[in-house]
ZALO-162734 format. One record per residue (C-alpha): y, x, z; residue in three letters; residue number from 1. Coordinates in steps of 0.001 Angstrom, whole numbers, plus 500000, padded with zeros to 6 digits. Each point is the difference from the previous one (the first is absolute). Example, Ala and Ser with C-alpha at 12.3 -4.5 7.8 and 13.67 -1.06 7.14 Angstrom:
[[495500; 512300; 507800]; "ALA"; 1]
[[503440; 501370; 499340]; "SER"; 2]
This chain:
[[731341; 124105; 098775]; "VAL"; 1]
[[503078; 501493; 501513]; "THR"; 2]
[[501738; 497353; 502106]; "PRO"; 3]
[[503540; 499086; 499128]; "LEU"; 4]
[[502707; 501374; 502306]; "PRO"; 5]
[[501274; 497559; 502664]; "ARG"; 6]
[[503411; 500223; 498358]; "VAL"; 7]
[[498659; 498313; 496895]; "ALA"; 8]
[[498327; 497251; 502020]; "LEU"; 9]
[[503127; 498994; 501943]; "PHE"; 10]
[[503005; 500652; 497756]; "PRO"; 11]
[[501967; 496931; 501106]; "HIS"; 12]
[[499546; 500704; 503690]; "THR"; 13]
[[501159; 503563; 499642]; "LEU"; 14]
[[502994; 498965; 497901]; "LEU"; 15]
[[500995; 497428; 502584]; "LEU"; 16]
[[499652; 502498; 502800]; "ALA"; 17]
[[502032; 502638; 498238]; "SER"; 18]
[[502826; 497716; 498930]; "THR"; 19]
[[500372; 497898; 503122]; "MET"; 20]
[[498811; 502387; 502703]; "GLY"; 21]
[[497379; 497571; 501353]; "CYS"; 22]
[[497475; 497418; 498895]; "LEU"; 23]
[[501345; 496525; 499391]; "GLN"; 24]
[[496879; 498510; 501562]; "SER"; 25]
[[500788; 501695; 503311]; "ILE"; 26]
[[502830; 498708; 502179]; "ALA"; 27]
[[502592; 502558; 499068]; "CYS"; 28]
[[503575; 499206; 500957]; "LYS"; 29]
[[503036; 502092; 500734]; "PRO"; 30]
[[500375; 501007; 503640]; "ARG"; 31]
[[503263; 500076; 501871]; "ILE"; 32]
[[500607; 503573; 501111]; "ARG"; 33]
[[502815; 501747; 501824]; "ARG"; 34]
[[501133; 501834; 496888]; "GLU"; 35]
[[500526; 496655; 498227]; "ASN"; 36]
[[502315; 498620; 502686]; "ILE"; 37]
[[503706; 500836; 499883]; "VAL"; 38]
[[502007; 500020; 503250]; "VAL"; 39]
[[503790; 500233; 499759]; "TYR"; 40]
[[503129; 499434; 502096]; "GLU"; 41]
[[498251; 500482; 503332]; "VAL"; 42]
[[502434; 499696; 502894]; "SER"; 43]
[[499639; 500085; 503782]; "ALA"; 44]
[[502868; 499889; 502469]; "SER"; 45]
[[501143; 498876; 503435]; "ILE"; 46]
[[503292; 498109; 500101]; "ASP"; 47]
[[502898; 502194; 501085]; "GLN"; 48]
[[501041; 497922; 502984]; "CYS"; 49]
[[499431; 500157; 503727]; "ALA"; 50]
[[497505; 498020; 502054]; "THR"; 51]
[[501595; 496794; 501311]; "VAL"; 52]
[[499528; 499107; 503684]; "ILE"; 53]
[[500052; 496338; 501028]; "GLU"; 54]
[[500732; 499002; 503599]; "GLU"; 55]
[[500132; 496242; 499592]; "ASN"; 56]
[[497163; 499103; 502342]; "SER"; 57]
[[499752; 500421; 503800]; "PRO"; 58]
[[496232; 500482; 499528]; "ILE"; 59]
[[499683; 502556; 497193]; "VAL"; 60]
[[501904; 502671; 498127]; "LEU"; 61]
[[499441; 500006; 496248]; "ARG"; 62]
[[500736; 502700; 497454]; "TYR"; 63]
[[499861; 499970; 496221]; "LYS"; 64]
[[499513; 503218; 498067]; "THR"; 65]
[[501130; 500671; 496425]; "PRO"; 66]
[[497510; 499125; 497259]; "TYR"; 67]
[[497595; 502371; 498333]; "PHE"; 68]
[[499855; 499039; 496319]; "ARG"; 69]
[[497660; 501108; 497224]; "ALA"; 70]
[[499786; 498962; 496365]; "SER"; 71]
[[498367; 501206; 496809]; "ALA"; 72]
[[499651; 499091; 496360]; "GLY"; 73]
[[496533; 500182; 498463]; "ILE"; 74]
[[498667; 499656; 496470]; "VAL"; 75]
[[496340; 498941; 500088]; "MET"; 76]
[[497785; 500364; 496927]; "PRO"; 77]
[[498214; 496925; 498570]; "PRO"; 78]
[[497551; 498522; 502511]; "VAL"; 79]
[[496466; 499423; 498648]; "PRO"; 80]
[[498301; 496617; 500031]; "ARG"; 81]
[[498453; 498953; 503339]; "ASN"; 82]
[[502145; 502474; 501950]; "GLU"; 83]
[[502837; 499325; 502419]; "THR"; 84]
[[502290; 502754; 501242]; "TRP"; 85]
[[502535; 499795; 502812]; "VAL"; 86]
[[502873; 502491; 500208]; "VAL"; 87]
[[501996; 500261; 503190]; "GLY"; 88]
[[500828; 501636; 503308]; "TRP"; 89]
[[497588; 500834; 502822]; "ILE"; 90]
[[501435; 501254; 503299]; "GLN"; 91]
[[498488; 501462; 503143]; "ALA"; 92]
[[501316; 501237; 503327]; "CYS"; 93]
[[499001; 503587; 500767]; "THR"; 94]
[[501811; 500583; 503296]; "GLN"; 95]
[[501737; 497829; 502615]; "MET"; 96]
[[501856; 500683; 503236]; "GLU"; 97]
[[501759; 496942; 501424]; "PHE"; 98]
[[501127; 500341; 503637]; "TYR"; 99]
[[502234; 497734; 502073]; "ASN"; 100]
[[501015; 501694; 503244]; "THR"; 101]
[[500912; 498112; 503178]; "TYR"; 102]
[[501721; 502613; 502189]; "GLY"; 103]
[[497606; 501778; 502334]; "ASP"; 104]
[[497669; 496974; 500203]; "ILE"; 105]
[[498056; 500688; 496807]; "GLY"; 106]
[[499933; 499165; 496324]; "MET"; 107]
[[498447; 497539; 497579]; "SER"; 108]
[[498614; 501304; 496734]; "SER"; 109]
[[498704; 498450; 496821]; "TRP"; 110]
[[496965; 502042; 498972]; "GLU"; 111]
[[497393; 500156; 497252]; "LEU"; 112]
[[497006; 501280; 502036]; "PRO"; 113]
[[497842; 501192; 497088]; "GLU"; 114]
[[502935; 501853; 498473]; "LEU"; 115]
[[501196; 501358; 503349]; "ARG"; 116]
[[496549; 501369; 500817]; "GLU"; 117]
[[499508; 501529; 496557]; "GLY"; 118]
[[497066; 497776; 499035]; "ARG"; 119]
[[501732; 498963; 496755]; "VAL"; 120]
[[502649; 501629; 497822]; "LYS"; 121]
[[501872; 496824; 499106]; "ALA"; 122]
[[500082; 496247; 500644]; "ILE"; 123]
[[500829; 497366; 497403]; "SER"; 124]
[[503524; 498627; 500049]; "ASP"; 125]
[[499122; 497011; 497829]; "SER"; 126]
[[501594; 496621; 500678]; "ASP"; 127]
[[496623; 498897; 501388]; "GLY"; 128]
[[499065; 497721; 497123]; "GLY"; 129]
[[500232; 502131; 496850]; "SER"; 130]
[[497685; 502929; 500788]; "TYR"; 131]
[[500204; 502705; 498888]; "PRO"; 132]
[[503496; 499276; 498667]; "TRP"; 133]
[[503186; 500115; 502066]; "TYR"; 134]
[[500853; 496513; 498710]; "GLY"; 135]
[[499376; 497706; 497048]; "ASN"; 136]
[[503430; 499002; 498665]; "THR"; 137]
[[502168; 502760; 498546]; "THR"; 138]
[[497551; 502613; 501315]; "GLU"; 139]
[[497253; 499356; 497416]; "THR"; 140]
[[499434; 498916; 496412]; "VAL"; 141]
[[496638; 498724; 498699]; "THR"; 142]
[[498837; 500553; 496413]; "LEU"; 143]
[[496992; 498035; 498735]; "THR"; 144]
[[498275; 501085; 496806]; "GLY"; 145]
[[499791; 499864; 497173]; "PRO"; 146]
[[503546; 501114; 499270]; "THR"; 147]
[[500699; 501174; 496474]; "SER"; 148]
[[502861; 502360; 500743]; "LYS"; 149]
[[501507; 502114; 502760]; "ALA"; 150]
[[501665; 498197; 502912]; "SER"; 151]
[[503273; 501139; 501540]; "ARG"; 152]
[[500442; 498984; 503633]; "LEU"; 153]
[[501957; 500770; 503180]; "THR"; 154]
[[498809; 499913; 503620]; "VAL"; 155]
[[502207; 500384; 503060]; "CYS"; 156]
[[499727; 499718; 503773]; "MET"; 157]
[[502074; 500403; 503147]; "ASN"; 158]
[[499292; 500500; 503698]; "ASP"; 159]
[[501932; 500288; 503241]; "ASN"; 160]
[[499693; 499523; 503790]; "PHE"; 161]
[[501375; 496949; 501792]; "TYR"; 162]
[[498257; 499850; 503411]; "PRO"; 163]
[[500860; 498520; 503403]; "SER"; 164]
[[499911; 502044; 503216]; "VAL"; 165]
[[500189; 498306; 503397]; "THR"; 166]
[[502915; 500950; 502251]; "TRP"; 167]
[[497707; 499597; 503028]; "ALA"; 168]
[[496735; 501797; 500729]; "VAL"; 169]
[[497433; 498141; 497837]; "PRO"; 170]
[[497444; 499513; 502800]; "ILE"; 171]
[[502582; 498860; 502543]; "SER"; 172]
[[500907; 496420; 500962]; "ASN"; 173]
[[503591; 501134; 500413]; "SER"; 174]
[[502631; 499618; 497293]; "ASN"; 175]
[[502088; 502864; 501362]; "THR"; 176]
[[500968; 502398; 497167]; "PRO"; 177]
[[498319; 503379; 500511]; "MET"; 178]
[[499742; 501333; 496419]; "LEU"; 179]
[[501594; 503448; 499638]; "THR"; 180]
[[498752; 501481; 496709]; "HIS"; 181]
[[498240; 499138; 496738]; "ILE"; 182]
[[498347; 502682; 497887]; "THR"; 183]
[[498155; 499325; 496758]; "ARG"; 184]
[[498618; 502446; 497448]; "ASP"; 185]
[[497713; 498667; 497295]; "GLN"; 186]
[[498660; 501516; 496773]; "SER"; 187]
[[498541; 498367; 496908]; "PHE"; 188]
[[498373; 500792; 496674]; "ILE"; 189]
[[500694; 497599; 497148]; "THR"; 190]
[[497873; 500148; 496861]; "TRP"; 191]
[[500634; 498533; 496556]; "LEU"; 192]
[[496530; 498989; 498807]; "VAL"; 193]
[[498243; 498368; 497060]; "ALA"; 194]
[[496736; 498334; 501034]; "MET"; 195]
[[497208; 498260; 498109]; "ASN"; 196]
[[499495; 496733; 501908]; "SER"; 197]
[[496282; 499814; 499155]; "VAL"; 198]
[[498766; 503580; 500327]; "THR"; 199]
[[502661; 501002; 502587]; "LYS"; 200]
[[500672; 503166; 498005]; "GLU"; 201]
[[503361; 501352; 501176]; "ARG"; 202]
[[502419; 502256; 498161]; "ILE"; 203]
[[502724; 501498; 502207]; "VAL"; 204]
[[503171; 500240; 497930]; "LEU"; 205]
[[502563; 501182; 502568]; "GLN"; 206]
[[500133; 500985; 503677]; "THR"; 207]
[[503017; 499641; 502297]; "VAL"; 208]
[[500336; 501178; 503592]; "ARG"; 209]
[[502701; 498654; 502288]; "TRP"; 210]
[[500970; 499884; 503645]; "ARG"; 211]
[[502145; 497734; 502166]; "MET"; 212]
[[501431; 501097; 503352]; "ARG"; 213]
[[501936; 498016; 502589]; "VAL"; 214]
[[501647; 501313; 503190]; "ASP"; 215]
[[501903; 497541; 502187]; "ILE"; 216]
[[501507; 500644; 503430]; "ALA"; 217]
[[500410; 497010; 502321]; "VAL"; 218]
[[502030; 499502; 503160]; "ASP"; 219]
[[498444; 496914; 501661]; "PRO"; 220]
[[502865; 499729; 502482]; "ASP"; 221]
[[502553; 499213; 497312]; "ARG"; 222]
[[500744; 496427; 498825]; "PRO"; 223]
[[497885; 498477; 497251]; "LEU"; 224]
[[501503; 500989; 496665]; "GLY"; 225]
[[501026; 503505; 501036]; "SER"; 226]
[[496815; 501539; 501419]; "ARG"; 227]
[[498409; 501784; 497057]; "ALA"; 228]
[[501182; 502719; 497602]; "SER"; 229]
[[498460; 502163; 497307]; "LEU"; 230]
[[499508; 503663; 500764]; "VAL"; 231]
[[499027; 502806; 497674]; "GLY"; 232]
[[500296; 499845; 496230]; "ARG"; 233]
[[501919; 497134; 498435]; "ALA"; 234]
[[498028; 499978; 496742]; "HIS"; 235]
[[496342; 500394; 499213]; "HIS"; 236]
[[498219; 502756; 498126]; "GLU"; 237]
[[499407; 498913; 496420]; "GLN"; 238]
[[496428; 499441; 498726]; "PRO"; 239]
[[498088; 502681; 498122]; "HIS"; 240]
[[498553; 499136; 496578]; "ILE"; 241]
[[497128; 502461; 499776]; "LEU"; 242]
[[499205; 501982; 496864]; "ASN"; 243]
[[496286; 499630; 500757]; "TYR"; 244]
[[497843; 497010; 500957]; "GLN"; 245]
[[498453; 499622; 503438]; "GLU"; 246]
[[496657; 498177; 500332]; "PRO"; 247]
[[500011; 496611; 501735]; "ILE"; 248]
[[498006; 500021; 503276]; "PRO"; 249]
[[497499; 497102; 500379]; "PRO"; 250]
[[501870; 498506; 502971]; "ASN"; 251]
[[503117; 499622; 497859]; "ALA"; 252]
[[498214; 497479; 497781]; "LEU"; 253]
[[498677; 497302; 502329]; "GLY"; 254]
[[500124; 498271; 503346]; "ARG"; 255]
[[501427; 500375; 502511]; "PRO"; 256]
[[503591; 500566; 498993]; "ASN"; 257]
[[502420; 501764; 502334]; "ALA"; 258]
[[501418; 496767; 501444]; "ASN"; 259]
[[496536; 498766; 500991]; "ASP"; 260]
[[498739; 503372; 501229]; "ALA"; 261]
[[502927; 500886; 502265]; "GLN"; 262]
[[499824; 499712; 503786]; "VAL"; 263]
[[502871; 499662; 502455]; "LEU"; 264]
[[499330; 502246; 503005]; "MET"; 265]
[[501818; 500251; 503295]; "TRP"; 266]
[[499948; 503576; 501290]; "ARG"; 267]
[[501472; 500153; 503526]; "PRO"; 268]
[[501368; 503211; 501477]; "ARG"; 269]
[[497332; 499604; 502654]; "ARG"; 270]
[[496661; 498307; 499567]; "GLY"; 271]
[[497651; 499215; 497095]; "PRO"; 272]
[[501187; 498642; 496626]; "PRO"; 273]
[[499663; 496272; 499315]; "LEU"; 274]
[[499423; 498073; 496773]; "VAL"; 275]
[[502792; 497431; 499656]; "VAL"; 276]
[[499185; 498696; 496484]; "ILE"; 277]
[[496554; 500835; 498565]; "PRO"; 278]
[[499297; 500407; 496268]; "PRO"; 279]
[[499444; 496803; 498016]; "LYS"; 280]
């Protein structure tokens, strides 16, 4: 007897497969893919104002740079049952030079040793509690499935520098002002990302590169309130929204963040360098 073709034995299965693209008995659910996510109105800028110098304290000089700001609108497709997706900003520092010069005595410098020595390409700039995200307020939105329709959302972030620099040599017991120059040059990559909270699958939606530079001359012999002045450019170079996506290095996603990894060094004109503040 000639056996019946397998088509005749399983007509319902084949019909189901052909009409629905997969078997109902198998867990088959729509996947969130890059081509199903719409990104619109992406903006990245640095405020068009000068760095503000504060000389209110006899102990430290403070300066406040303009803000870097980034925002984007996103339309996410429906999220399947048992899935949670977070959309937001991830930021990492890729280069840092931060020198405070004290005449011909030496200089203090904030350093990221692993970055400085080329052992990593980037270090997380998370707030320290929301890894891998830059923050967890306006910086991210969480979508928990199932959602029956597309979700329209907006995420935004901002960043700036507002440090304190001692007038006196940081390893000295003296309070005599000796600070003569502050130089800072720091670069960042900021990614707009959609991430599956369970599987950790990441979809990079947008990449932004930006840089902040500060150059301050100081005359320690002048009265407090009139010692420091900006030199060089008055405004900062605007960020670059890339037309391609850069991969996220592993160190940009977890501990330590830049604040915890940085070290304050004292580098005298003569003699060996000294660690003033170790990493956390």
